[in-house]
Residue frames as qw, qx, qy, qz and C-alpha x, y, z in Angstrom:
[[0.167, 0.660, -0.308, 0.665, 14.09, -102.86, 50.88],
 [0.647, -0.546, -0.471, 0.249, 15.16, -103.11, 54.48],
 [0.109, -0.948, 0.009, -0.299, 16.29, -100.41, 56.87],
 [0.841, -0.346, -0.134, 0.394, 19.47, -101.78, 58.40],
 [0.517, -0.005, 0.064, 0.854, 21.50, -98.83, 57.06],
 [0.005, 0.848, 0.439, 0.298, 18.71, -96.29, 57.21],
 [0.237, -0.971, 0.002, 0.033, 20.10, -92.78, 57.94],
 [0.633, -0.447, 0.358, 0.521, 23.68, -93.71, 57.05],
 [0.449, 0.844, -0.148, -0.252, 25.69, -92.11, 54.23],
 [0.821, -0.110, 0.435, 0.353, 28.11, -94.07, 52.00],
 [0.268, 0.748, -0.431, -0.428, 30.71, -93.27, 49.39],
 [0.865, 0.065, 0.478, 0.140, 31.24, -95.88, 46.68],
 [0.046, 0.657, -0.493, -0.569, 34.08, -95.30, 44.22],
 [0.030, 0.114, -0.902, -0.414, 33.71, -97.01, 40.76],
 [0.365, 0.255, 0.699, -0.559, 30.01, -96.82, 41.41],
 [0.506, 0.447, -0.199, -0.710, 28.87, -96.48, 37.78],
 [0.760, 0.296, -0.482, -0.320, 29.43, -100.01, 36.68],
 [0.585, 0.215, -0.758, 0.190, 30.36, -103.59, 37.71],
 [0.514, -0.273, -0.702, 0.409, 30.92, -104.41, 41.37],
 [0.079, -0.082, -0.253, 0.961, 30.64, -100.73, 42.35],
 [0.431, -0.163, -0.316, -0.829, 27.19, -100.39, 40.71],
 [0.646, -0.305, -0.692, -0.108, 25.92, -103.63, 42.39],
 [0.413, -0.240, -0.598, 0.644, 27.15, -102.24, 45.76],
 [0.148, -0.060, 0.039, -0.986, 25.46, -98.96, 45.30],
 [0.575, -0.228, -0.495, -0.610, 22.26, -100.88, 44.76],
 [0.622, -0.259, -0.704, 0.225, 22.72, -103.10, 47.74],
 [0.257, -0.125, -0.424, 0.859, 23.45, -100.13, 50.01],
 [0.302, -0.121, -0.171, -0.930, 20.51, -98.21, 48.69],
 [0.634, -0.253, -0.637, -0.358, 18.27, -101.21, 49.24],
 [0.554, -0.301, -0.641, 0.438, 19.44, -101.38, 52.83],
 [0.200, -0.893, -0.393, 0.090, 18.34, -97.77, 53.38],
 [0.483, -0.446, 0.075, 0.750, 21.61, -95.84, 53.02],
 [0.337, 0.916, -0.007, -0.217, 22.20, -92.62, 51.13],
 [0.815, -0.051, 0.349, 0.460, 24.98, -93.21, 48.55],
 [0.157, 0.836, -0.286, -0.440, 27.44, -90.87, 46.81],
 [0.897, 0.299, 0.294, 0.140, 28.29, -92.54, 43.48],
 [0.066, -0.827, 0.382, 0.407, 31.80, -91.58, 42.53],
 [0.797, 0.215, 0.479, 0.298, 33.15, -92.50, 39.14],
 [0.226, -0.351, 0.397, 0.817, 35.18, -91.00, 36.31],
 [0.004, -0.353, -0.763, -0.541, 32.27, -91.95, 34.03],
 [0.199, 0.110, 0.333, -0.915, 30.05, -88.96, 34.89],
 [0.593, 0.007, -0.412, -0.691, 27.20, -90.08, 32.57],
 [0.582, -0.092, -0.808, 0.012, 27.34, -93.57, 34.14],
 [0.178, -0.108, -0.680, 0.703, 27.35, -92.19, 37.66],
 [0.372, 0.091, 0.067, -0.921, 24.35, -89.92, 36.87],
 [0.652, -0.043, -0.567, -0.502, 22.44, -92.89, 35.25],
 [0.487, -0.167, -0.809, 0.283, 22.94, -94.97, 38.41],
 [0.046, -0.142, -0.478, 0.866, 21.94, -92.13, 40.68],
 [0.401, -0.025, -0.249, -0.881, 18.82, -91.45, 38.60],
 [0.523, -0.200, -0.805, -0.195, 17.41, -94.83, 39.72],
 [0.549, -0.510, -0.596, 0.290, 17.15, -93.82, 43.35],
 [0.069, -0.908, -0.052, -0.410, 16.56, -90.32, 45.01],
 [0.660, -0.725, 0.163, 0.111, 18.94, -91.39, 47.83],
 [0.808, 0.008, 0.244, 0.536, 21.81, -91.59, 45.40],
 [0.037, 0.950, -0.067, -0.301, 24.13, -88.62, 44.44],
 [0.837, 0.391, 0.075, 0.375, 26.50, -88.72, 41.34],
 [0.229, -0.906, 0.250, 0.253, 29.86, -87.18, 41.63],
 [0.804, 0.542, -0.151, 0.192, 32.52, -87.31, 38.80],
 [0.378, -0.821, 0.420, 0.079, 36.07, -87.94, 39.89],
 [0.773, 0.498, -0.383, 0.084, 39.17, -89.19, 38.22],
 [0.766, -0.626, 0.125, 0.073, 41.18, -91.11, 40.96],
 [0.793, 0.251, 0.029, 0.555, 44.26, -90.98, 38.81],
 [0.127, 0.624, -0.089, 0.766, 44.32, -87.37, 39.77],
 [0.481, -0.330, -0.673, 0.455, 44.76, -87.45, 43.56],
 [0.059, 0.018, -0.155, 0.986, 44.20, -83.70, 43.83],
 [0.465, -0.308, -0.403, -0.725, 40.44, -84.26, 43.19],
 [0.506, -0.283, -0.806, 0.119, 39.97, -86.40, 46.23],
 [0.174, -0.222, -0.531, 0.799, 39.81, -83.74, 48.99],
 [0.325, 0.047, -0.182, -0.927, 37.28, -81.64, 46.96],
 [0.530, -0.169, -0.727, -0.403, 35.13, -84.78, 46.39],
 [0.405, -0.322, -0.755, 0.402, 34.94, -85.72, 50.12],
 [0.023, -0.183, -0.240, 0.953, 34.26, -82.10, 50.87],
 [0.404, -0.061, -0.439, -0.801, 31.31, -82.16, 48.39],
 [0.545, -0.291, -0.779, -0.107, 29.81, -85.24, 49.99],
 [0.297, -0.295, -0.587, 0.693, 30.13, -83.63, 53.46],
 [0.137, 0.096, -0.014, -0.986, 28.52, -80.46, 52.23],
 [0.513, -0.141, -0.497, -0.686, 25.51, -82.21, 50.77],
 [0.718, -0.270, -0.622, -0.154, 25.05, -84.89, 53.46],
 [0.373, -0.789, 0.232, -0.430, 26.78, -83.61, 56.48],
 [0.600, -0.492, 0.623, -0.097, 28.52, -86.93, 57.31],
 [0.640, 0.390, -0.626, -0.217, 30.03, -90.05, 55.99],
 [0.780, -0.369, 0.401, -0.309, 29.46, -93.42, 57.67],
 [0.884, 0.110, 0.431, 0.144, 30.65, -95.85, 54.96],
 [0.243, 0.732, -0.468, -0.432, 33.46, -95.75, 52.47],
 [0.878, 0.125, 0.453, 0.091, 33.77, -98.58, 49.82],
 [0.007, 0.698, -0.518, -0.494, 36.93, -98.25, 47.74],
 [0.815, 0.260, 0.514, -0.064, 35.74, -100.26, 44.75],
 [0.504, 0.837, -0.136, -0.162, 37.34, -98.39, 41.79],
 [0.640, -0.444, 0.542, 0.315, 40.23, -100.19, 40.23],
 [0.626, 0.708, -0.205, -0.256, 42.17, -100.74, 37.09],
 [0.919, -0.114, 0.244, 0.289, 44.65, -103.34, 35.70],
 [0.111, -0.745, 0.374, 0.541, 46.34, -100.68, 33.62],
 [0.605, 0.536, -0.508, -0.298, 48.11, -101.95, 30.47],
 [0.982, -0.156, 0.094, -0.054, 48.53, -105.67, 30.57],
 [0.460, 0.679, -0.537, 0.195, 52.36, -105.87, 31.10],
 [0.914, -0.299, -0.236, 0.137, 54.24, -108.54, 32.82],
 [0.591, -0.716, 0.083, 0.362, 57.39, -108.10, 34.95],
 [0.656, -0.066, 0.373, 0.652, 59.91, -108.09, 32.11],
 [0.242, 0.405, 0.391, 0.790, 58.21, -105.36, 30.10],
 [0.226, -0.814, -0.493, 0.209, 56.64, -103.25, 32.84],
 [0.294, 0.557, 0.088, 0.772, 56.86, -99.58, 32.08],
 [0.225, -0.168, -0.543, 0.791, 57.20, -97.09, 35.02],
 [0.277, -0.060, -0.037, -0.958, 54.35, -94.96, 33.92],
 [0.670, -0.216, -0.584, -0.406, 51.97, -97.91, 33.76],
 [0.549, -0.205, -0.700, 0.408, 53.14, -99.05, 37.18],
 [0.075, -0.056, -0.345, 0.934, 52.57, -95.63, 38.68],
 [0.478, -0.150, -0.300, -0.812, 49.11, -95.32, 37.13],
 [0.681, -0.254, -0.669, -0.157, 48.03, -98.70, 38.46],
 [0.477, -0.186, -0.601, 0.614, 49.42, -97.93, 41.92],
 [0.084, -0.082, 0.117, -0.986, 47.80, -94.52, 42.05],
 [0.574, -0.204, -0.345, -0.714, 44.30, -95.77, 41.29],
 [0.780, -0.211, -0.572, -0.142, 44.43, -99.00, 43.22],
 [0.674, -0.309, -0.470, 0.479, 46.47, -98.07, 46.27],
 [0.232, -0.018, -0.198, 0.952, 47.17, -94.34, 46.68],
 [0.373, -0.344, -0.313, -0.803, 43.62, -93.23, 45.90],
 [0.697, -0.490, -0.512, -0.111, 42.14, -95.63, 48.59],
 [0.543, -0.193, -0.408, 0.708, 44.80, -94.49, 51.03],
 [0.051, 0.111, -0.036, 0.992, 43.97, -90.81, 50.54],
 [0.509, -0.405, -0.419, -0.633, 40.21, -91.48, 50.65],
 [0.699, -0.428, -0.554, 0.146, 40.60, -93.36, 53.89],
 [0.395, -0.079, -0.322, 0.856, 42.68, -90.61, 55.38],
 [0.192, -0.233, -0.119, -0.946, 40.02, -87.93, 54.59],
 [0.649, -0.404, -0.459, -0.452, 36.97, -90.03, 55.54],
 [0.686, -0.270, -0.586, 0.336, 38.60, -91.49, 58.66],
 [0.218, 0.010, -0.319, 0.922, 39.55, -88.10, 60.04],
 [0.416, -0.294, -0.186, -0.840, 35.96, -87.00, 59.56],
 [0.749, -0.344, -0.546, -0.150, 34.66, -90.26, 61.29],
 [0.553, -0.151, -0.532, 0.623, 37.09, -89.67, 64.18],
 [0.018, -0.155, 0.099, -0.983, 35.94, -86.01, 64.53],
 [0.596, -0.323, -0.339, -0.652, 32.36, -87.13, 64.64],
 [0.192, -0.332, 0.784, -0.488, 33.14, -89.78, 67.30],
 [0.792, 0.073, 0.283, -0.537, 30.54, -92.22, 65.96],
 [0.613, -0.158, 0.750, 0.194, 32.74, -94.77, 64.21],
 [0.547, 0.598, -0.230, -0.538, 32.33, -96.06, 60.67],
 [0.858, 0.027, 0.500, 0.113, 32.95, -98.73, 58.13],
 [0.242, 0.720, -0.488, -0.430, 35.58, -98.89, 55.37],
 [0.871, 0.137, 0.468, 0.049, 35.70, -101.71, 52.78],
 [0.051, 0.667, -0.570, -0.477, 38.57, -101.98, 50.35],
 [0.922, 0.320, 0.124, -0.179, 38.15, -104.13, 47.24],
 [0.328, -0.526, 0.725, 0.300, 41.28, -106.30, 46.58],
 [0.766, 0.396, -0.329, -0.385, 41.43, -109.29, 44.29],
 [0.961, -0.173, 0.212, 0.051, 42.26, -112.97, 44.25],
 [0.659, 0.653, -0.166, 0.335, 45.25, -111.72, 42.16],
 [0.182, -0.788, 0.420, -0.413, 46.74, -110.50, 45.36],
 [0.684, -0.428, 0.525, -0.271, 46.95, -114.01, 46.70],
 [0.912, 0.162, 0.366, 0.084, 47.93, -116.21, 43.75],
 [0.255, -0.508, 0.569, 0.594, 51.05, -116.58, 41.74],
 [0.624, 0.501, 0.595, 0.074, 49.53, -116.42, 38.24],
 [0.385, 0.141, 0.418, 0.811, 50.02, -114.80, 34.79],
 [0.002, -0.870, -0.492, 0.022, 48.12, -111.65, 35.67],
 [0.277, 0.833, -0.056, 0.477, 49.07, -108.06, 35.23],
 [0.613, 0.013, -0.479, 0.628, 52.08, -107.60, 37.65],
 [0.007, -0.232, 0.238, -0.943, 51.33, -104.14, 38.82],
 [0.617, -0.374, -0.270, -0.637, 47.70, -104.97, 39.46],
 [0.824, -0.249, -0.508, 0.036, 48.33, -108.03, 41.57],
 [0.526, -0.024, -0.450, 0.721, 50.97, -106.34, 43.71],
 [0.160, -0.314, 0.063, -0.934, 48.92, -103.22, 44.24],
 [0.709, -0.371, -0.321, -0.507, 45.98, -105.23, 45.31],
 [0.773, -0.175, -0.519, 0.320, 48.19, -107.24, 47.73],
 [0.278, 0.128, -0.332, 0.892, 49.47, -104.01, 49.21],
 [0.440, -0.411, -0.110, -0.791, 45.87, -102.82, 49.68],
 [0.793, -0.355, -0.487, -0.088, 45.20, -105.88, 51.76],
 [0.606, -0.132, -0.423, 0.661, 48.14, -105.01, 54.12],
 [0.016, -0.269, 0.059, -0.961, 46.99, -101.40, 54.14],
 [0.639, -0.449, -0.403, -0.477, 43.57, -102.74, 55.30],
 [0.766, -0.327, -0.484, 0.267, 45.18, -104.54, 58.17],
 [0.411, 0.060, -0.235, 0.879, 47.25, -101.58, 59.12],
 [0.228, -0.362, -0.114, -0.897, 44.34, -99.17, 59.01],
 [0.716, -0.445, -0.491, -0.220, 42.17, -101.65, 61.02],
 [0.671, -0.207, -0.455, 0.548, 44.89, -101.60, 63.74],
 [0.228, 0.087, -0.139, 0.960, 45.13, -97.87, 63.86],
 [0.317, -0.264, -0.201, -0.888, 41.39, -97.05, 63.60],
 [0.512, -0.365, -0.776, -0.049, 39.89, -99.72, 65.77],
 [0.262, -0.352, -0.565, 0.699, 40.12, -97.49, 68.96],
 [0.203, 0.158, -0.039, -0.965, 37.88, -95.07, 67.05],
 [0.573, 0.327, 0.659, -0.361, 35.22, -97.72, 66.47],
 [0.524, 0.615, -0.307, -0.502, 36.04, -97.75, 62.74],
 [0.824, 0.000, 0.563, 0.062, 35.97, -101.21, 61.10],
 [0.299, 0.695, -0.490, -0.434, 38.29, -101.59, 58.14],
 [0.739, -0.012, 0.672, 0.035, 38.04, -104.76, 55.95],
 [0.144, 0.430, -0.627, -0.634, 38.64, -106.01, 52.42],
 [0.838, 0.308, 0.380, -0.243, 36.79, -108.21, 49.89],
 [0.109, -0.484, 0.718, 0.488, 38.87, -110.07, 47.33],
 [0.810, 0.404, 0.143, -0.401, 36.87, -111.20, 44.25],
 [0.566, -0.110, 0.710, 0.406, 37.90, -113.72, 41.74],
 [0.096, 0.159, 0.652, 0.735, 36.69, -113.91, 38.15],
 [0.222, 0.572, 0.552, -0.564, 33.66, -111.56, 38.13],
 [0.390, 0.556, 0.581, 0.447, 31.54, -110.65, 35.08],
 [0.055, -0.850, -0.133, 0.506, 32.33, -106.92, 34.71],
 [0.536, 0.842, -0.056, -0.012, 33.56, -104.67, 31.98],
 [0.154, -0.778, 0.605, 0.064, 37.19, -105.01, 33.32],
 [0.548, -0.191, 0.810, 0.079, 37.11, -108.91, 32.72],
 [0.731, 0.580, 0.192, -0.304, 35.28, -108.73, 29.38],
 [0.420, 0.731, -0.501, -0.197, 38.57, -108.68, 27.36],
 [0.373, -0.392, 0.836, -0.087, 39.42, -112.07, 28.88],
 [0.420, 0.114, -0.748, -0.502, 36.96, -113.73, 26.54],
 [0.723, -0.279, -0.571, -0.273, 35.29, -116.98, 27.71],
 [0.296, -0.552, 0.506, -0.593, 35.03, -116.40, 31.52],
 [0.917, -0.186, 0.124, -0.330, 33.24, -119.74, 32.10],
 [0.889, 0.295, -0.283, 0.206, 36.23, -121.53, 30.55],
 [0.250, 0.593, -0.492, 0.586, 38.68, -119.55, 32.57],
 [0.546, -0.467, 0.388, -0.577, 36.75, -120.41, 35.76],
 [0.957, -0.061, 0.100, -0.265, 36.74, -124.08, 34.89],
 [0.930, 0.074, 0.078, 0.350, 40.36, -124.75, 33.91],
 [0.494, 0.575, -0.139, 0.637, 43.79, -123.22, 33.99],
 [0.371, 0.091, -0.469, 0.797, 45.40, -120.82, 36.48],
 [0.286, -0.193, 0.138, -0.928, 42.13, -118.95, 37.21],
 [0.537, -0.246, -0.769, -0.243, 40.11, -122.17, 37.90],
 [0.361, -0.363, 0.437, -0.739, 37.88, -122.07, 40.97],
 [0.200, -0.046, 0.948, -0.243, 36.25, -124.83, 43.02],
 [0.513, 0.461, 0.539, -0.483, 32.71, -124.20, 41.70],
 [0.364, 0.131, 0.686, 0.616, 33.84, -123.80, 38.06],
 [0.115, 0.793, 0.569, 0.184, 31.64, -120.70, 37.79],
 [0.269, 0.399, 0.021, 0.876, 31.97, -116.98, 37.31],
 [0.126, -0.492, -0.565, 0.650, 30.93, -114.55, 40.05],
 [0.085, 0.764, 0.448, 0.456, 28.35, -111.90, 39.35],
 [0.105, 0.472, -0.229, 0.845, 28.83, -108.33, 40.76],
 [0.635, -0.548, -0.096, -0.536, 25.96, -109.04, 43.10],
 [0.893, -0.177, -0.363, 0.199, 27.92, -111.88, 44.69],
 [0.511, 0.115, -0.320, 0.789, 30.65, -109.50, 45.73],
 [0.218, -0.487, 0.009, -0.846, 28.32, -106.69, 46.64],
 [0.764, -0.489, -0.338, -0.251, 26.65, -109.07, 49.23],
 [0.748, -0.196, -0.342, 0.534, 29.91, -109.53, 51.05],
 [0.209, 0.305, -0.111, 0.923, 30.55, -105.78, 50.94],
 [0.467, -0.557, -0.245, -0.642, 27.08, -105.15, 52.33],
 [0.813, -0.392, -0.408, 0.140, 27.71, -107.61, 55.22],
 [0.593, -0.028, -0.251, 0.765, 30.84, -105.59, 56.19],
 [0.045, -0.360, -0.032, -0.931, 28.71, -102.43, 56.29],
 [0.599, -0.500, -0.458, -0.426, 25.94, -103.93, 58.44],
 [0.441, -0.670, 0.395, -0.448, 25.66, -103.72, 62.35],
 [0.981, -0.140, 0.053, -0.124, 25.98, -107.56, 62.40],
 [0.813, 0.299, -0.197, 0.459, 29.65, -107.45, 61.37],
 [0.200, -0.940, 0.140, -0.237, 30.63, -105.01, 64.17],
 [0.735, -0.552, 0.385, 0.080, 33.17, -107.52, 65.50],
 [0.844, 0.268, 0.295, 0.359, 34.83, -108.02, 62.18],
 [0.128, 0.965, -0.184, -0.139, 37.85, -105.86, 61.30],
 [0.170, -0.684, 0.672, 0.226, 41.20, -106.25, 59.60],
 [0.642, 0.045, 0.765, 0.027, 39.95, -109.21, 57.60],
 [0.257, 0.360, -0.553, -0.706, 39.67, -110.10, 53.94],
 [0.721, 0.254, 0.546, -0.343, 36.52, -111.93, 52.70],
 [0.130, -0.228, 0.775, 0.575, 37.17, -113.99, 49.59],
 [0.662, 0.425, 0.339, -0.516, 34.40, -114.14, 46.99],
 [0.162, 0.546, -0.695, -0.439, 36.50, -116.11, 44.46],
 [0.909, 0.065, -0.128, -0.392, 34.38, -119.31, 44.51],
 [0.908, -0.316, 0.249, 0.119, 37.38, -121.09, 46.08],
 [0.685, 0.639, -0.181, 0.299, 40.06, -119.89, 43.75],
 [0.174, 0.501, -0.616, 0.583, 41.92, -118.95, 46.98],
 [0.831, -0.446, -0.258, -0.208, 41.51, -121.40, 49.88]]
């Protein structure tokens, strides 16, 4: 354990599994207190049970009305929020352009774009009122940067999240709030499990990367942690790719 983030409070959405869970662990290891937000209440509680500095909070980001209350609960418990990591995401139903259904499109955009926007709004307002700055990290995807046979709604929503990150960085910089994104490639998580042989996908075909290897959640969490640390204070409006060179 180090103490680079000692005394800071973070929110991590999607913190019960995958990249979110690894991010919670890395932030806790750096000394932060972490609110673990996830629709999987039992999963969030299990993650939080591993460290007394973690606090589980059930939230369904498809229901935007739950967001203000969730942020208020974190503030009530810890008194402040220094870091927001928008990690929760969903591909929705795997539909391409020609068979995309509007309810699926709306669901994917709500979880992957509208929810991060609303969380940024509520958390950034608090950060501005406190006057001590803060860090916001949005998790995009290599699907936002490559024309490939991936879920259409997911790729376009993640691309929009990158531009939202830039716009937020431009608006919030004067308040000493850094806003950045991380774009993973193929990562061994529950979301990619239905893809089957991930090693094969990383070694050939449209998802091939330069190292021919699959990322682990900890690889992505390391980049997220960097963007939350004091050493990255001059970095904002950027997207760090952890796709093993799938996007160059």
